[in-house]
N, C-alpha and C positions, 0 to 999 in steps of 0.2 A: 768385374763380376756383373752378370746380366740375369734379370728376373722377368719371367713372362707370366702374366695373368691369362688364363685360358678358360673361357666360358662365359659367365653371366655378366650382363650389364642391365642397369634399370634406373628409372627416374624415381627418386624418393620425393614424394609430394606431401609436404607438411601442411595439412589443412588448416591448422591453427595460425600458421605464419603466412599462408597462401603463397608459398614459395616452393619451387621445384629445385631439387639438387641432383647432380649426377651421382651415380653410386653403382653398387653391385659388388659382391664379394671378390670376385676375380679382378675387377677393375681396381678396387680399393687396395688390395695387396700390392699391385703393381705401382700405383701412385705413391703409396707409403714407402715402398722400397726405393723409388726414385727420390723422394723427399730425404731419405736417409743416405743418399749419395750414390746409389748404384744405378747402372743403366737399366731401363725397364721398357717393356712393350706390353701391349694387350692384343689378344687374338680372340675374335668372337664375331658375332652377327649383329648388325645394327638394322633396325627398322628403317624404311625409306620415308618416314614421316619427319615432321619438324623436331620431335623429341629425339629421334635418332641422330639428326645433325647436331643438336645441342649436346648430346652425350659424346659424340666423336670429337667435337671442337673442345669441349671441356677437358677431356682426357689428354688430347694433344697439347693443350695449353699448359699441362703440368709436365711437359717434356717426355711423356710416355708415347712411344711409337704406336701408331694404329694403321700403318700402311698395308698390312697383310689381312686386315679385317674384311668382312664381306657384308654388303648391303643387300637385304632382301626385301621384296614387297611385303608390307604388313606393318602393324603397329608395334611400337616399342613397349616394353614392359613398364608398368607404373605401379608402385606401392604407395598406399595412403597411410600416413602417420600423423601423430600429434605428440607433443611433449608435455609430460606431467611431472613436475618436481625434478626437472632435469633429465628424466629418463624418457626414452622414446616408447610410444605405444603403437603397436602395429594394428591397423584397422582393416586391412585387406589389400588384395592386389588383383591384377587382370591376368594372372597366370604367366607373366613374363613375356607375353607377346611373341613376336616371331623369333626372338633370340632363343627362347626355350623350345618353341614349337618346331624350329628347323635349325638345330645346332650344327656347328661345323663338324665334318668328318675329316679326320687327318689323313690325307692322301700322301703319296711319296714326296711331293713337293713341299707340303707343309711340314711333314716330318723332318725334312732336311732343314727347314727354317727353325723349327723347334730345337733341333739338336745343337744349335749354336748358343743356347742359354745354359746357365749354370743351375737354374731352378725354374720349375714350372709349377704354377699353383692353380687349382681348380676347386670346385665346391659342389655340394648337393643340389644347388640351384642351377647348375650349368648343363645338366643332362649329358655329362661328359663321361659317365661310367664305361660305356662301350669302347672309349678311346684309350683308357688307362693302360690296358695290356700293350698297346703299341708303344707306350713310353718307356716300358721296361727295358732296360739295357740300352736305351738310345743315348744316354749320356747324362742329361740333367737329372738332378734331384726332383722328386715329385712331392709336393705337399697338397693336402686336401682338407677342406673344412667340412666337418660332419654336422655342424650346427648343433641344435638342441632338441629337435623334434624326436619323438619316440620311434617314428618309422625309420629313422636313420641309425637306430641302435639295434635293429633286428639282425640277428645273425646272418640271414641270407643277403641283406644289403651290405653288411660289413665285409662279407666274403667277395663282393664285387669290387671293393675298394682297397682293403687293407693289404692284400698281397703285392699291390703295385705302388704303395705309398711309402716314402721314406719318413714322412712326418704327417700325422693327422691331428687336427685341432677339434676338440669337442667342448661345447659350452656347457658348464656343469654347475652353474650358480645355484641351481635348484637341488643339488645333490650334497650329501655330507662328504666330509674328507674321506672317510672309508669307502663310501659308495663310488666316489670319483676314482679312487685308486683301483678299486675292483674293475670298473669299466675300462680304465686305461690298460690294465693288465689283459683283459679280454681282447682289446683292440690289437695289442702287440702279439698275443698268441695267435691271432688270426692273420698275422703277416706284416703288420706295419712295423717299420724300423724304430719309430719313436712316437709316443702319444703324448699330447699336451692337452690338459684340461684347465680352462679358465673358470675361476669361481668368483668373479666380481671383486667385492671389497675384501674377500677372503683369500686373495691371491690366485696362484696357479700351481699345478702339480705336473711334472714331466716324468715319464716312465719309458725305459727301453727294454724291460725284461730282466735287466741286471741290476739297475739302480733306479730308485724312485727319489726325485728331488722336488722339494717344495720351495716356493718363492713367495714373498709377501707382495701385496699390492701397494702401489704408491697412492696414498689417499689424498684426495683433492681438498684443499683448503679454499673456501670461497665458493662462488656460484659456478655451477656447471652449465655450459651452454646447452649441450645435449650429449647422450652417449652413443649416437650413431657412429658406427665404425670402430668402436673401442676394441672389439674382439679382433677385427681385421688388423688394426694397428698393433695389437699385442703379437699377433702371429708374424707380422712383417718385422717388428723389432726383434723378435726371438730368432727368426730365420736368418736375418741379416747378421746378427751377432755371430751365429754359428758359422755362416759363410766366411766371415772375416777371420774366424779363428781356424779355418781350414777344413770345414765340413765338406765332404765329398761322399759319393756313393760307396766308395771303398775305404772310407775313414769315418767310422762311427764316432760321434762326439763322446768325450769323457765326462764325468760328473762336474768337473771344474768348468768346462765349456757350457754345460747345461745350466749351471748356477749363474754364470755370467749372462747367458741368453735370457733367462728368466728376468734378470734385472733390466736387460735391454727391452724386453717385451713390456715390462711394467712401466718403464719411462715413456715408451711410445704411446701406450694406452692412456697415461696421465695427460700428455700433451693433447691427445685427441679430444679430451673432455671440453677443450676450450675452442673447438672448431665447429662452425655451423655446418650441418649436414655431414656427409662423409669427407669431403675436402673442399668445401666452399663452392664457388661458381653458381650461387643460387640466382634464380630469376623469378619474376612474378608468375605465378600459376593461375589457371582459370579458377573462378570461384567454385569451391566444391564443399558440399555438406555431407558429413558422414557421422 
């Protein structure tokens, strides 16, 4: 089985540690799928600066193929963060750099490449919405991270994504259980095959319009390194479990498969709590004060 991350990459700069880490939602899911034993690749745009080379080399070192990526003139994306009580605090970013400003357009050649994967994952940070319709019927399952921001809950935005997604992830730790279930139901009504809402220590909920299944979080005992990438790890663990149980575009997962996948997602998120950055590979960053 093969998983492709399509879209964003970014350098996560922890100003308290003065360390840069490679990351990005689409990158992370590909790396985590590889660590769970699947073949994986990343497809996106790297900047032609030193940070772009750092990102490409770090992803490749994880056994994730980057050979079809494009390098464009311009700066790499950088987000600034710090850790408070084990949780990451986002301080700002440079807009994602050339990766977001000049994203990949899927031509016939790239579509042929993408068709060789079992699952393609992208996100709201990838500017990939115009490409999603091209993936419909191509062969791979499509997963998409809708994050937590209100602008990505707007009906007009949901209609850009949901009709083309077999699975969408929504971060819902700020919502009640009933509000989460309502939101997942709306996402499915707008076309998504399956909606998954993660709620931090309160677990996760999955809904496909027929059944709604809740799963408990695996609570951490001891010190958390940081929570960077936990949501991406949950999605990867969830999706990999479904793939191994036979999930395909023409085979919707049953409630038993979803329950098992929720456990797989919780286990992956638990392990991620003990990882520095999204997947390690930290290096000293320039002194930054924010």
